[in-house]
C-alpha positions as CSV (number, residue, x, y, z in Angstrom):
1,M,0.0,0.0,0.0
2,T,1.4,3.4,-0.9
3,D,1.2,6.5,1.3
4,D,-1.5,7.9,-0.9
5,Q,-3.6,4.7,-0.3
6,A,-3.0,4.7,3.4
7,G,-4.7,8.0,4.0
8,P,-3.5,11.0,6.0
9,R,-0.8,10.4,8.6
10,A,-2.3,13.1,10.9
11,L,-5.5,15.1,11.2
12,P,-5.6,18.8,12.1
13,K,-6.9,19.5,15.6
14,D,-9.9,21.3,14.3
15,D,-11.0,18.2,12.4
16,V,-10.8,16.1,15.5
17,L,-12.7,18.7,17.5
18,Q,-15.4,18.9,14.9
19,A,-15.8,15.1,14.6
20,S,-16.1,14.9,18.4
21,A,-18.2,18.0,18.9
22,A,-21.0,16.2,20.8
23,M,-18.5,14.6,23.2
24,L,-16.9,15.9,26.4
25,Q,-13.8,17.5,24.9
26,K,-12.1,18.1,28.2
27,Q,-8.5,19.1,27.6
28,L,-6.1,17.5,30.2
29,Y,-2.3,16.9,30.2
30,I,-0.5,13.7,30.9
31,I,2.9,13.9,32.6
32,F,4.9,10.7,31.9
33,T,7.7,10.4,34.4
34,T,10.7,8.0,34.2
35,P,13.7,7.4,36.4
36,T,17.0,9.0,35.1
37,A,19.1,6.1,36.7
38,D,18.4,3.4,39.3
39,L,15.6,3.6,41.8
40,G,17.7,4.8,44.7
41,P,17.1,8.6,44.0
42,V,13.4,7.9,43.3
43,L,12.9,6.1,46.6
44,A,14.9,8.8,48.4
45,N,12.5,11.4,47.1
46,L,9.3,9.5,47.2
47,E,7.9,11.0,50.4
48,E,8.4,14.6,49.2
49,H,7.0,13.6,45.8
50,L,3.8,12.1,47.3
51,A,3.3,15.2,49.4
52,F,3.5,17.3,46.3
53,Q,1.0,15.0,44.5
54,V,-1.4,15.4,47.5
55,E,-1.0,19.2,47.2
56,L,-1.9,19.1,43.5
57,E,-4.9,17.0,44.4
58,R,-6.1,19.3,47.1
59,E,-5.8,22.4,44.9
60,G,-7.8,20.7,42.2
61,T,-5.0,20.5,39.7
62,M,-4.6,16.8,39.7
63,F,-7.1,14.6,37.9
64,A,-5.3,11.2,38.5
65,A,-1.9,9.8,39.1
66,G,-0.1,6.6,39.9
67,P,2.7,4.2,39.1
68,L,3.0,2.3,35.8
69,W,3.7,-1.4,36.3
70,N,5.8,-3.4,33.9
71,D,3.9,-5.3,31.1
72,D,3.2,-8.4,33.1
73,E,2.1,-6.4,36.1
74,T,4.7,-7.8,38.5
75,E,7.2,-5.0,39.1
76,W,7.6,-1.3,39.2
77,H,10.6,0.3,37.5
78,G,10.0,3.8,38.9
79,E,7.7,5.1,36.0
80,G,4.6,7.0,36.7
81,M,1.8,9.0,35.0
82,V,0.2,12.2,36.3
83,V,-2.9,13.7,34.7
84,V,-3.3,17.4,35.4
85,R,-5.8,20.2,34.7
86,A,-3.9,23.1,33.1
87,G,-4.6,25.9,30.8
88,S,-1.9,24.9,28.3
89,R,1.0,22.5,27.7
90,D,3.4,25.1,29.0
91,E,1.4,25.4,32.2
92,A,1.5,21.6,32.6
93,I,5.3,21.6,32.0
94,A,5.6,24.2,34.8
95,I,3.6,21.9,37.1
96,A,5.9,19.0,36.3
97,E,9.0,21.1,36.9
98,R,7.8,21.7,40.4
99,D,7.7,18.0,41.2
100,P,10.5,17.2,43.7
101,M,11.4,14.1,41.6
102,H,12.1,16.3,38.6
103,R,13.7,19.1,40.6
104,C,16.3,16.8,42.1
105,G,16.9,14.9,38.9
106,A,15.6,11.5,40.0
107,R,13.2,11.4,37.1
108,R,12.7,13.1,33.8
109,F,9.3,13.8,32.2
110,T,7.4,14.4,29.0
111,V,4.0,16.1,28.7
112,R,1.4,15.2,26.2
113,P,-2.0,17.0,25.7
114,W,-4.9,14.6,26.1
115,L,-8.5,15.4,24.9
116,V,-10.9,13.3,27.0
117,N,-14.0,12.5,24.9
118,E,-15.3,9.1,26.1
119,G,-15.6,7.1,29.3
120,A,-17.7,6.9,32.4
121,M,-17.2,7.2,36.2
122,T,-19.4,5.5,38.7
123,F,-19.4,6.1,42.4
124,R,-21.2,4.5,45.3
125,L,-21.8,6.5,48.5
126,E,-22.9,4.6,51.6
127,M,-24.1,7.3,53.9
128,S,-24.4,5.3,57.0
129,S,-20.7,4.4,56.9
130,Q,-19.6,7.5,55.0
131,K,-17.9,5.1,52.5
132,L,-17.3,6.3,48.9
133,T,-16.3,3.7,46.4
134,M,-15.3,4.2,42.8
135,L,-16.6,1.3,40.7
């Protein structure tokens, strides 16, 4: 198959937005974070990093975050993913630069814009026990 037969290699953003106009179209940013060396520096800065994550959560910046397992789900090699609410990719980069893991050089990061269109969240609130569960 030639390139002409394969179709376009990319679509302009406006075309994607038009095609998904009836969907959520919530712009978020994913911070992919990976160790720069072994896990020693990551573990040494983990407590300060987690406190920073909780701060982002409390201020409403963080959408979700957590470790990325290896492919067979048996080990953690220090990688993580943080999804943030930001006004732009540059703002998301500034958030990532504040992370103690990145400031000390234990991890490096990349930021990708993510347009959330589909999905569902279900919660169960048990009032008598004040228990909230995400299903």
